[in-house]
C-alpha positions, 0 to 999 in steps of 0.5 A, spaced: 498 557 487 497 550 491 497 548 499 504 546 500 505 538 504 504 539 512 507 532 513 513 535 517 519 529 517 519 530 509 524 534 507 522 539 501 522 536 494 528 541 491 533 538 498 537 531 496 534 528 503 527 530 500 528 526 493 531 520 497 524 520 502 520 521 496 524 515 492 524 520 486 529 518 481 533 524 481 534 523 489 539 518 486 542 522 481 543 527 485 546 523 490 552 521 486 554 527 484 554 530 492 559 530 497 559 522 498 559 524 507 552 529 504 549 523 501 550 517 506 547 522 511 541 522 508 541 515 505 542 513 513 536 518 515 531 514 511 533 508 513 533 510 520 526 513 519 522 510 514 519 516 510 513 512 506 506 515 508 504 507 507 509 502 508 505 495 506 504 498 499 510 502 497 517 501 496 524 504 498 528 498 500 531 495 492 531 503 491 536 504 498 539 498 497 541 500 490 544 507 492 547 503 498 551 499 493 553 504 489 556 509 494 559 503 497 556 506 504 558 500 508 553 496 514 555 500 520 549 505 519 545 500 518 548 495 524 547 500 529 541 502 528 539 495 528 541 493 534 540 500 538 537 500 545 530 502 542 530 495 540 528 492 546 522 497 547 520 499 540 518 493 537 514 495 531 516 492 524 516 499 522 522 501 526 526 495 523 522 493 517 526 498 511 533 496 513 532 489 514 529 489 507 535 493 504 541 488 507 535 483 503 537 486 497 544 487 499 545 479 500 542 478 494 546 482 490 552 478 493 553 482 500 556 476 505 556 481 511 549 484 510 547 476 509 551 475 516 547 481 519 541 479 517 542 472 522 545 475 527 539 480 527 534 473 527 537 471 533 538 476 537 533 481 534 526 484 536 524 483 529 526 476 528 521 474 524 522 480 519 529 478 518 527 471 518 524 471 511 528 475 508 533 469 510 527 464 508 529 466 500 536 467 501 540 464 505 543 456 504 540 451 508 545 450 512 546 458 515 538 457 516 538 450 521 544 453 525 539 459 526 533 454 529 535 453 537 537 462 537 529 462 534 526 456 537 529 460 545 524 465 544 519 460 546 520 458 553 517 451 554 510 453 558 504 453 555 504 460 554 510 459 550 507 452 546 501 456 545 506 462 542 510 458 539 505 454 535 501 462 532 509 463 530 509 457 526 502 457 524 503 465 522 509 464 518 510 468 511 515 464 509 515 457 511 522 454 509 526 455 515 520 451 519 521 445 515 528 445 515 527 446 523 522 440 524 527 436 518 534 437 522 536 430 523 541 433 528 535 436 533 531 430 534 527 434 540 526 441 535 523 436 530 519 434 535 516 441 538 515 443 531 511 437 530 507 438 536 506 446 535 504 443 528 498 440 531 496 445 536 496 451 530 492 446 526 487 444 532 486 452 533 485 454 526 479 448 525 476 450 532 475 457 530 472 456 524 467 451 528 465 456 532 459 460 530 460 467 529 455 469 524 449 469 519 446 462 519 441 460 513 434 462 514 436 469 516 432 474 514 433 481 512 430 484 519 435 479 522 442 480 517 440 488 519 440 487 527 447 482 526 450 489 524 447 493 528 450 488 534 455 490 539 455 484 542 463 480 542 467 480 536 470 473 535 477 475 536 476 479 542 473 486 544 469 489 538 473 495 534 470 501 535 468 502 528 460 502 528 460 499 522 465 493 522 460 488 519 458 492 513 460 488 508 459 482 510 452 484 512 451 487 505 453 480 502 448 476 506 443 482 504 444 480 497 443 473 498 437 473 503 433 480 500 427 479 495 423 484 492 418 483 498 423 486 502 424 493 498 419 497 503 424 493 510 430 496 506 428 502 505 427 504 511 432 502 514 437 506 510 433 513 511 432 512 519 435 505 521 441 504 526 447 507 524 450 501 521 442 498 519 442 504 515 448 503 512 447 497 509 442 497 506 444 504 503 450 499 501 445 494 499 441 499 495 446 502 491 449 496 489 443 494 486 441 500 482 435 501 486 431 508 483 431 511 490 438 509 491 442 515 490 436 521 494 438 516 499 445 517 498 445 525 498 441 525 504 445 521 508 451 525 506 448 532 507 445 531 514 448 535 519 453 531 523 452 530 531 457 535 534 456 530 541 457 522 539 457 522 532 455 515 528 452 519 522 460 521 520 460 514 518 454 512 516 455 519 510 462 515 509 459 509 507 454 512 503 459 515 499 463 510 498 456 506 495 456 512 490 462 511 488 461 503 487 455 504 482 455 504 475 450 506 470 447 512 466 443 514 472 450 515 477 454 519 472 448 524 471 447 525 479 455 526 479 455 532 474 449 535 477 453 534 484 460 535 482 459 542 482 458 542 489 465 544 494 464 538 500 465 531 501 458 529 496 461 533 490 468 530 491 466 523 490 461 526 484 468 528 481 471 521 483 466 517 479 466 521 473 474 521 473 474 513 473 467 512 469 465 519 464 466 521 458 470 527 454 464 532 456 466 531 464 473 533 462 472 540 466 469 538 472 474 532 473 480 538 472 477 543 477 476 537 482 484 536 482 485 544 482 481 544 488 484 539 492 491 541 490 489 547 493 486 546 499 489 539 500 496 539 498 499 534 494 498 527 498 490 528 499 487 521 498 483 524 493 487 525 488 489 518 486 482 518 482 483 525 479 489 525 477 487 517 474 482 520 470 485 527 468 490 521 464 484 516 462 480 522 459 487 525 457 485 533 459 492 535 456 491 542 460 492 538 466 500 538 466 501 544 469 498 540 476 500 534 475 507 536 475 506 539 481 504 534 483 509 529 482 514 534 484 511 535 491 508 528 493 511 524 498 507 518 496 511 514 491 504 510 488 501 517 487 507 519 483 507 513 479 500 515 478 502 522 476 508 519 472 501 516 468 498 522 467 503 525 464 505 520 459 498 522 457 498 528 457 504 532 457 509 532 450 515 533 454 514 527 458 519 523 454 525 527 455 522 530 462 520 526 467 521 519 464 528 520 464 529 520 472 523 515 472 528 510 470 530 511 478 524 510 481 523 507 487 517 504 484 517 497 480 511 500 475 515 508 474 520 504 472 516 500 467 513 506 464 519 510 463 522 504 460 516 505 455 516 512 454 524 515 456 527 519 450 534 515 449 537 523 446 539 523 453 545 519 454 543 516 461 537 513 458 540 507 454 545 506 459 540 505 464 536 502 460 542 496 459 543 497 467 537 495 469 536 489 463 542 486 467 540 487 474 539 480 477 534 483 482 529 488 477 522 486 476 520 482 470 516 488 468 521 492 468 525 487 464 520 485 459 519 493 457 527 494 457 528 488 452 523 492 448 527 498 447 533 494 446 532 488 442 531 488 435 527 494 432 527 498 439 528 505 439 534 504 444 537 499 439 536 504 433 538 510 436 545 506 438 546 503 431 
């Protein structure tokens, strides 16, 4: 009925590995019931090969750290991964970041071995900055001070090394270690060098701020559009290949300089100007609800693309993005007309209805949700607003599709949105998926489960108590838990 996930790196959703890769609550429950060797192998695979589709917004570290502790897994597999010879050549954060974050959580649970392993990696590993950030919020002053010489030795005392040190000090996510090293009375040379690096970083920041790179006061609409189209040198290096790299900035400039008399020029640019100027003009007109904006967006989004060199594709994407930001009755009316289309414009229209439409748009949103899952699978980015819309509009007959997305998607963020939509559309959610969501990898999903999970399941009250006592749990989750366990809460009444 629906398209399956095409991500070959993610195991099927019915397997232990697939559940752990997705960060589903059932992954933890199945791992604790499975043969220990099988559970340890699956957990080790997840730590070595980060399964997240977007490692910058999806969470797995606390989820894996809790399972690691419950399985008493030991640190051998993590140590082997961190100090693998690949660390000498593959220095990307993604290779070791998840394992280092898991070590950080284990250290916060009182695992001394995890703390020592983080220190050793900070001294020797390629992704030392990540390890240092984990230590900065968990280690004591003495432990951090002892790392100073090893970290500073990474930067040779040459002009190039000093420049790299200045950049590292300036961009440090957690400044505590650098402050401790600069104040270490036992190493005055170290303090002096960090002081010089701070001065150099401050001067470099001031110099970059003073360098004129953008629009000037008094620029006209024509000059702003020309600047948006300019392919000249980019301030921090070669320009990116994105032809619309200045779109947002130029649109903000137009908001400041464009007046009623400039409308003919903006309309002309939006119809047939160069790619970047056209995208900027479209965005500006759409943001102001210009009467011609919708027709111009339709034209840009449906023009045939140049098969050889296609700046139009970027313009079409920009036009659809501009439409998604529009509000008002005219935009909604046009969206209802376009939502019947099966192209990108139809998808954008359905998304707008999902976000801002009314009860009369429920059928169109449901049809778009089914079509997207069927054609693009359970991981399509377009599913997010559609899933959210089915919950907002309480489209109860969407529950079967939402359950499929919940089970199959590899994105823990999308699964959380789907759980929220199920809570609004599926009467069985409280006694079903909400229970496993108490073990989910995402904080917001655990919070949702803490508010909805039916206490008729014997596991629910015990899990709520464990979350309430866990020092690593987020405040939002614990607040929801206290609401269930406190006097008058449904879990308290059940226990009583």
